[in-house]
MARNULUM-54857 format. One record per residue (C-alpha): y, x, z; chain; residue in three letters. Coordinates in Angstrom, 2 decimals. Last residue first. Layout:
BEGIN
(rec (Y,X,Z),"A","ala")
...
***
This chain:
BEGIN
(rec (127.76,120.82,133.73),"A","lys")
(rec (131.00,118.86,135.02),"A","leu")
(rec (133.58,120.78,133.40),"A","glu")
(rec (131.64,121.35,129.98),"A","val")
(rec (131.40,117.23,130.23),"A","gln")
(rec (135.28,116.71,130.98),"A","ala")
(rec (136.17,119.34,128.19),"A","lys")
(rec (134.29,117.05,125.71),"A","arg")
(rec (135.86,113.42,127.36),"A","asp")
(rec (139.36,115.28,126.89),"A","ala")
(rec (138.59,116.24,123.24),"A","glu")
(rec (137.65,113.02,122.15),"A","asp")
(rec (133.84,112.07,121.88),"A","ile")
(rec (132.65,109.56,119.08),"A","val")
(rec (128.92,108.75,118.77),"A","glu")
(rec (127.45,107.98,115.17),"A","gly")
(rec (124.53,110.42,115.90),"A","phe")
(rec (125.69,113.32,114.20),"A","arg")
(rec (128.76,112.81,116.45),"A","glu")
(rec (126.35,113.33,119.67),"A","pro")
(rec (126.03,116.96,118.89),"A","tyr")
(rec (124.71,118.45,122.14),"A","lys")
(rec (124.36,115.10,124.00),"A","glu")
(rec (122.14,113.17,120.71),"A","arg")
(rec (120.01,116.58,120.58),"A","leu")
(rec (118.67,116.93,123.81),"A","trp")
(rec (117.79,112.81,123.82),"A","gly")
(rec (116.03,113.79,120.71),"A","met")
(rec (114.03,116.19,121.64),"A","leu")
(rec (113.35,114.56,124.98),"A","gly")
(rec (115.32,113.40,127.58),"A","glu")
(rec (113.73,115.67,130.47),"A","pro")
(rec (113.96,118.56,127.94),"A","phe")
(rec (114.12,121.92,129.99),"A","tyr")
(rec (112.21,121.05,133.14),"A","val")
(rec (109.50,118.29,131.63),"A","val")
(rec (109.66,119.78,128.35),"A","ile")
(rec (108.39,123.44,129.50),"A","val")
(rec (106.06,122.10,131.90),"A","val")
(rec (104.38,120.01,129.37),"A","ile")
(rec (104.20,123.33,126.70),"A","leu")
(rec (102.88,125.25,129.91),"A","val")
(rec (100.07,122.85,130.38),"A","gly")
(rec (99.57,122.93,127.04),"A","leu")
(rec (99.06,126.35,126.90),"A","ala")
(rec (96.47,126.52,129.63),"A","val")
(rec (94.64,123.68,127.64),"A","tyr")
(rec (94.32,126.07,124.92),"A","gln")
(rec (93.49,128.95,127.14),"A","trp")
(rec (89.62,129.23,125.65),"A","gly")
(rec (91.18,129.46,121.94),"A","leu")
(rec (94.59,130.76,122.56),"A","phe")
(rec (95.20,131.35,118.45),"A","tyr")
(rec (93.69,128.67,116.23),"A","thr")
(rec (93.49,126.03,119.51),"A","trp")
(rec (97.00,126.94,120.70),"A","phe")
(rec (98.29,126.77,116.96),"A","gly")
(rec (96.33,123.25,116.55),"A","glu")
(rec (98.28,121.98,119.53),"A","lys")
(rec (101.46,123.45,118.67),"A","phe")
(rec (101.50,121.54,115.35),"A","leu")
(rec (100.24,117.98,116.76),"A","his")
(rec (102.79,118.94,119.33),"A","phe")
(rec (105.92,118.85,117.13),"A","ile")
(rec (104.98,116.20,114.68),"A","val")
(rec (103.88,113.92,117.56),"A","ala")
(rec (107.52,114.54,119.28),"A","gly")
(rec (109.49,113.77,115.64),"A","val")
(rec (107.34,110.72,115.61),"A","leu")
(rec (107.35,109.46,119.38),"A","pro")
(rec (111.48,110.23,119.60),"A","gly")
(rec (112.43,108.63,115.78),"A","trp")
(rec (112.40,104.93,117.17),"A","leu")
(rec (114.14,105.77,120.76),"A","thr")
(rec (112.94,105.11,123.84),"A","gly")
(rec (111.29,107.80,124.71),"A","lys")
(rec (112.12,111.13,123.23),"A","gly")
(rec (110.26,113.61,120.89),"A","gly")
(rec (108.73,115.58,124.01),"A","leu")
(rec (108.21,112.00,126.11),"A","ile")
(rec (106.63,110.15,123.65),"A","ala")
(rec (104.33,113.08,122.63),"A","met")
(rec (103.64,113.82,126.00),"A","leu")
(rec (102.46,110.08,126.72),"A","val")
(rec (100.26,109.75,123.62),"A","met")
(rec (98.77,113.30,124.19),"A","phe")
(rec (97.46,112.39,127.61),"A","val")
(rec (95.56,109.28,126.79),"A","gly")
(rec (94.35,110.72,123.81),"A","phe")
(rec (93.16,114.25,125.68),"A","thr")
(rec (92.33,113.23,129.47),"A","pro")
(rec (92.19,109.46,129.28),"A","gly")
(rec (89.33,110.04,126.09),"A","ala")
(rec (88.07,106.44,126.16),"A","phe")
(rec (86.14,106.92,122.27),"A","ala")
(rec (86.63,110.73,121.79),"A","ile")
(rec (85.22,112.25,125.33),"A","glu")
(rec (84.27,109.38,127.51),"A","thr")
(rec (82.55,107.25,125.30),"A","pro")
(rec (81.22,109.14,121.92),"A","glu")
(rec (81.89,107.99,118.62),"A","ile")
(rec (80.95,109.99,115.64),"A","tyr")
(rec (81.98,110.46,112.09),"A","gly")
(rec (85.79,111.64,113.22),"A","asn")
(rec (87.56,109.97,110.64),"A","ile")
(rec (85.25,107.01,111.04),"A","his")
(rec (86.13,106.52,114.77),"A","gly")
(rec (89.72,107.61,114.00),"A","met")
(rec (89.86,104.48,111.78),"A","ile")
(rec (88.88,101.96,114.14),"A","gly")
(rec (90.58,103.79,116.95),"A","gly")
(rec (93.79,103.30,114.60),"A","ala")
(rec (93.29,99.88,114.14),"A","leu")
(rec (93.19,99.46,117.60),"A","gly")
(rec (95.69,101.06,118.46),"A","val")
(rec (97.79,98.67,116.49),"A","phe")
(rec (96.87,95.21,118.10),"A","phe")
(rec (96.89,96.93,121.43),"A","ala")
(rec (101.17,98.15,120.83),"A","ser")
(rec (101.72,94.40,119.88),"A","val")
(rec (99.76,93.11,122.65),"A","met")
(rec (101.69,95.22,125.38),"A","trp")
(rec (105.00,93.76,123.82),"A","gly")
(rec (103.88,90.51,123.96),"A","ile")
(rec (102.48,90.90,127.96),"A","ile")
(rec (106.16,92.83,128.37),"A","lys")
(rec (107.97,89.76,126.67),"A","tyr")
(rec (105.95,87.05,128.24),"A","arg")
(rec (106.47,87.89,131.65),"A","met")
(rec (109.89,89.09,131.14),"A","thr")
(rec (110.89,84.89,130.41),"A","asn")
(rec (114.53,85.69,130.17),"A","ile")
(rec (116.63,82.87,132.81),"A","gly")
(rec (119.37,85.53,133.41),"A","met")
(rec (118.09,85.93,136.65),"A","ser")
(rec (114.76,87.32,134.80),"A","glu")
(rec (116.99,90.09,133.24),"A","ala")
(rec (118.65,90.78,136.00),"A","lys")
(rec (115.39,91.61,138.10),"A","asp")
(rec (114.17,93.39,135.17),"A","glu")
(rec (117.05,96.02,134.96),"A","asn")
(rec (117.15,98.53,132.88),"A","asp")
(rec (113.64,98.55,131.53),"A","arg")
(rec (113.34,94.82,131.22),"A","ile")
(rec (116.84,94.63,129.28),"A","ala")
(rec (115.35,97.19,127.29),"A","asn")
(rec (112.38,95.27,126.43),"A","leu")
(rec (114.94,91.95,126.08),"A","val")
(rec (116.97,93.41,123.46),"A","leu")
(rec (113.74,94.49,121.31),"A","gly")
(rec (112.73,91.13,121.24),"A","phe")
(rec (115.95,89.90,120.36),"A","arg")
(rec (115.76,91.62,117.28),"A","thr")
(rec (116.78,95.00,116.01),"A","ser")
(rec (113.26,96.85,117.86),"A","tyr")
(rec (111.25,94.33,115.92),"A","ala")
(rec (111.84,96.07,112.01),"A","trp")
(rec (111.87,99.44,113.64),"A","arg")
(rec (108.19,98.75,115.54),"A","leu")
(rec (107.39,96.47,111.89),"A","val")
(rec (108.21,99.62,109.77),"A","ala")
(rec (106.72,102.26,112.16),"A","phe")
(rec (104.06,100.76,112.36),"A","thr")
(rec (103.50,100.15,108.58),"A","thr")
(rec (104.30,103.54,108.04),"A","val")
(rec (101.95,105.26,110.49),"A","ala")
(rec (98.89,102.46,109.29),"A","leu")
(rec (99.55,103.08,105.52),"A","gly")
(rec (98.93,107.18,106.39),"A","phe")
(rec (95.85,106.31,108.42),"A","ser")
(rec (94.45,104.85,105.23),"A","leu")
(rec (95.56,107.67,102.77),"A","tyr")
(rec (93.78,109.59,104.71),"A","tyr")
(rec (90.90,107.82,105.23),"A","phe")
(rec (91.02,107.61,101.31),"A","phe")
(rec (91.22,110.96,100.86),"A","glu")
(rec (88.59,112.37,102.90),"A","ser")
(rec (85.97,109.77,101.24),"A","ser")
(rec (87.23,111.24,97.91),"A","leu")
(rec (86.08,114.87,98.91),"A","glu")
(rec (83.35,113.57,100.39),"A","asn")
(rec (82.26,112.94,96.87),"A","ser")
(rec (82.02,109.82,95.37),"A","gly")
(rec (81.19,106.00,95.64),"A","phe")
(rec (76.90,106.30,94.69),"A","asp")
(rec (77.38,108.43,98.20),"A","lys")
(rec (78.32,106.20,99.88),"A","pro")
(rec (80.53,107.53,102.99),"A","trp")
(rec (79.26,107.42,106.50),"A","val")
(rec (78.63,104.81,108.65),"A","pro")
(rec (79.50,105.83,112.14),"A","val")
(rec (77.24,107.61,114.58),"A","thr")
(rec (77.09,106.95,118.08),"A","met")
(rec (76.97,107.62,121.61),"A","gly")
(rec (75.19,109.75,123.97),"A","gln")
(rec (76.21,107.67,126.96),"A","gly")
(rec (75.27,104.81,126.02),"A","ala")
(rec (74.15,104.59,121.96),"A","gly")
(rec (76.21,100.83,121.16),"A","ile")
(rec (73.27,98.96,121.63),"A","ile")
(rec (72.40,100.98,125.17),"A","glu")
(rec (75.43,99.65,126.77),"A","ile")
(rec (75.99,102.43,129.78),"A","gly")
(rec (78.46,104.97,128.42),"A","gly")
(rec (80.46,101.56,127.48),"A","ala")
(rec (80.71,101.06,131.25),"A","ile")
(rec (81.96,104.40,132.25),"A","glu")
(rec (84.57,104.61,129.49),"A","gly")
(rec (85.69,101.23,130.06),"A","ala")
(rec (86.14,102.04,134.22),"A","ala")
(rec (88.39,105.12,133.36),"A","ile")
(rec (90.22,103.53,130.80),"A","gly")
(rec (91.39,100.95,132.86),"A","leu")
(rec (91.81,102.82,135.61),"A","ala")
(rec (94.88,104.95,134.16),"A","leu")
(rec (96.13,101.33,133.81),"A","thr")
(rec (96.23,100.44,137.34),"A","cys")
(rec (97.31,103.81,138.12),"A","ile")
(rec (100.34,103.16,135.58),"A","ala")
(rec (101.14,99.85,137.44),"A","phe")
(rec (101.04,100.50,140.53),"A","tyr")
(rec (103.13,103.40,140.31),"A","his")
(rec (106.17,101.16,138.67),"A","gly")
(rec (105.32,97.76,138.60),"A","arg")
(rec (103.08,95.19,138.85),"A","leu")
(rec (103.40,91.62,137.12),"A","gly")
(rec (101.66,93.21,133.75),"A","leu")
(rec (98.48,93.35,135.83),"A","ile")
(rec (96.71,89.61,135.35),"A","gly")
(rec (98.65,88.14,132.64),"A","tyr")
(rec (98.56,92.19,130.81),"A","gly")
(rec (94.41,91.82,130.52),"A","ile")
(rec (94.22,88.42,128.96),"A","ile")
(rec (96.99,89.44,126.02),"A","gly")
(rec (95.69,93.05,125.80),"A","ala")
(rec (92.33,91.92,125.52),"A","ile")
(rec (93.42,89.26,122.91),"A","leu")
(rec (95.48,92.29,121.29),"A","thr")
(rec (91.36,94.80,121.50),"A","pro")
(rec (89.86,92.04,119.79),"A","ile")
(rec (92.18,91.03,116.94),"A","ile")
(rec (93.25,95.23,115.22),"A","ala")
(rec (89.43,95.93,115.53),"A","ala")
(rec (88.28,92.66,114.51),"A","met")
(rec (90.16,93.36,111.02),"A","val")
(rec (89.35,96.86,110.79),"A","leu")
(rec (85.59,96.03,111.40),"A","gly")
(rec (85.84,92.84,108.74),"A","val")
(rec (87.12,95.74,105.88),"A","ala")
(rec (84.92,98.52,107.14),"A","leu")
(rec (82.07,96.08,106.56),"A","gly")
(rec (83.13,94.88,102.87),"A","gln")
(rec (83.72,98.86,102.09),"A","phe")
(rec (80.75,100.14,103.06),"A","phe")
(rec (78.36,96.63,102.18),"A","gln")
(rec (80.06,97.12,98.48),"A","pro")
(rec (79.25,100.90,98.52),"A","thr")
(rec (75.84,99.95,99.59),"A","thr")
(rec (75.43,101.33,103.20),"A","his")
(rec (72.57,103.21,104.23),"A","val")
(rec (69.95,102.77,107.34),"A","phe")
(rec (67.63,105.91,108.72),"A","thr")
(rec (69.35,109.40,109.17),"A","lys")
(rec (72.46,107.30,108.83),"A","glu")
(rec (72.37,106.11,112.19),"A","gly")
(rec (69.90,107.96,114.53),"A","gly")
(rec (67.25,105.57,114.96),"A","ala")
(rec (67.73,103.95,118.24),"A","asp")
(rec (71.55,103.64,117.15),"A","thr")
(rec (70.85,101.86,113.89),"A","trp")
(rec (67.59,100.28,115.20),"A","glu")
(rec (70.31,98.38,118.08),"A","gly")
(rec (72.55,97.63,115.69),"A","leu")
(rec (70.45,95.64,113.54),"A","asp")
(rec (71.82,96.00,109.82),"A","phe")
(rec (74.28,94.33,107.40),"A","phe")
(rec (76.93,93.24,109.43),"A","met")
(rec (75.99,94.64,112.12),"A","gly")
(rec (76.93,98.28,111.13),"A","ile")
(rec (80.35,97.33,110.27),"A","gln")
(rec (81.01,94.90,112.91),"A","val")
(rec (79.60,97.97,115.63),"A","ser")
(rec (81.76,100.86,113.53),"A","ser")
(rec (84.79,98.20,113.83),"A","cys")
(rec (84.64,97.31,117.54),"A","ile")
(rec (83.98,100.80,118.86),"A","tyr")
(rec (86.71,102.50,117.68),"A","met")
(rec (88.79,99.60,118.09),"A","gly")
(rec (87.75,99.35,121.66),"A","ile")
(rec (88.25,103.16,122.25),"A","gly")
(rec (91.82,102.82,121.31),"A","phe")
(rec (92.60,99.56,123.13),"A","phe")
(rec (91.34,101.36,126.43),"A","leu")
(rec (93.39,104.38,125.58),"A","ile")
(rec (96.46,101.98,125.72),"A","asn")
(rec (96.18,101.92,129.90),"A","gly")
(rec (97.63,105.26,130.74),"A","phe")
(rec (101.04,103.03,131.17),"A","thr")
(rec (104.40,103.92,132.09),"A","asn")
(rec (106.68,100.46,132.35),"A","tyr")
(rec (110.18,101.09,131.14),"A","gly")
(rec (110.49,98.47,128.17),"A","met")
(rec (111.75,100.62,125.35),"A","gln")
(rec (109.73,104.12,126.83),"A","gly")
(rec (106.87,103.44,128.20),"A","gly")
(rec (106.07,100.30,126.77),"A","gln")
(rec (107.05,100.19,123.54),"A","val")
(rec (106.97,104.04,123.84),"A","asp")
(rec (102.83,103.78,123.72),"A","trp")
(rec (102.98,102.42,120.26),"A","thr")
(rec (105.16,104.91,118.75),"A","met")
(rec (102.51,107.90,120.42),"A","ala")
(rec (99.76,106.43,119.59),"A","leu")
(rec (100.73,105.52,115.89),"A","val")
(rec (101.82,109.32,115.40),"A","ile")
(rec (98.85,110.30,116.86),"A","leu")
(rec (96.71,108.53,113.71),"A","ile")
(rec (99.07,110.27,111.25),"A","tyr")
(rec (98.49,113.46,112.59),"A","leu")
(rec (95.12,113.01,112.77),"A","phe")
(rec (94.89,112.08,109.19),"A","ser")
(rec (97.35,115.53,108.81),"A","leu")
(rec (94.50,117.86,109.86),"A","gln")
(rec (91.58,116.07,107.94),"A","leu")
(rec (93.91,116.47,104.98),"A","lys")
(rec (94.44,120.22,105.40),"A","tyr")
(rec (92.66,121.67,102.77),"A","ala")
(rec (94.18,119.55,100.09),"A","pro")
(rec (98.21,120.10,100.97),"A","phe")
(rec (99.98,119.72,98.35),"A","ile")
(rec (97.56,116.50,96.96),"A","phe")
(rec (96.51,115.02,100.26),"A","ala")
(rec (100.24,115.25,101.16),"A","gly")
(rec (101.72,114.08,97.68),"A","ala")
(rec (101.74,109.99,99.37),"A","leu")
(rec (102.89,111.33,102.54),"A","gly")
(rec (105.75,113.73,101.11),"A","phe")
(rec (106.98,110.70,99.00),"A","ile")
(rec (106.66,108.22,101.88),"A","ile")
(rec (109.02,111.06,103.82),"A","leu")
(rec (111.46,111.55,100.98),"A","gly")
(rec (111.74,107.58,100.69),"A","ala")
(rec (112.59,107.38,104.40),"A","tyr")
(rec (114.71,110.16,104.15),"A","leu")
(rec (116.57,109.12,101.54),"A","leu")
(rec (117.08,105.76,102.89),"A","thr")
(rec (118.60,106.63,106.04),"A","asn")
(rec (120.99,108.65,103.86),"A","lys")
(rec (122.91,106.18,102.12),"A","asn")
(rec (122.04,104.98,98.33),"A","met")
***
């Protein structure tokens, strides 16, 4: 059994046992798994493809609204639900709750994927800061539009279906969504690990390195860029659907389409760990989550100042991310062979 197999097995065991080892931190761990998904899917564009995007928050919010709206709409009138305060008036039975959740999650994956394909066809011809600014506008516009739709609660937001009381306590609810978010994180990692080992991953890297040369070699770069964004939207939409239930309430600008928080977090996590790598976004998400929880605990009121300092430190001292810094400092541990002459030359250049 090689080291990678042992590492994967250890992480899976930790994830499966985490809810019992750290029962008081199930919510924080569930949130961590969602952050890992957001960081890894952002890296498909920002790291592997070289297209820095702020638009993934669009799929996160759409997935959140779609999942809960479908779950409610299958059994109750959605407009009446939001007008009456949701669970205060309407209560799902156990079969209704799980049937609606299953269909809602499926739709939360499919609809953002289709939207990514449509929007991607229109804007993925842009490059550089033009593309980044355009995607930033998508999240802002989506938040404003959702804030004007009465059937989903408009600006006041909407409650999500609550855990059926006849199926178990709230403790069982937290465990269910813990394992659901953990399963999503594992699946996302496995799919992207496989995808990066195929022609798809090679083409994304070719686009990042020199898109014009990739096109001159006969590669349909637009098709691969759209597919990459659709893959991201699929998993981000699922993450949004699960996050809506973890949070228990959906609000358009502060929760669903929260560009200043989730939209920035996913970028920061990937850069912190090392964008363009498989493990970088995952490591970055873990470190960022630990820092964030510490900031909110010990620097309440100054938490955003502390996050700002963290961003400055990352940009100045770790421009290639933690994984990039480790690769440079310990290349032999990453399978790179450097003889003594090359090592001395690198030291002299520094």
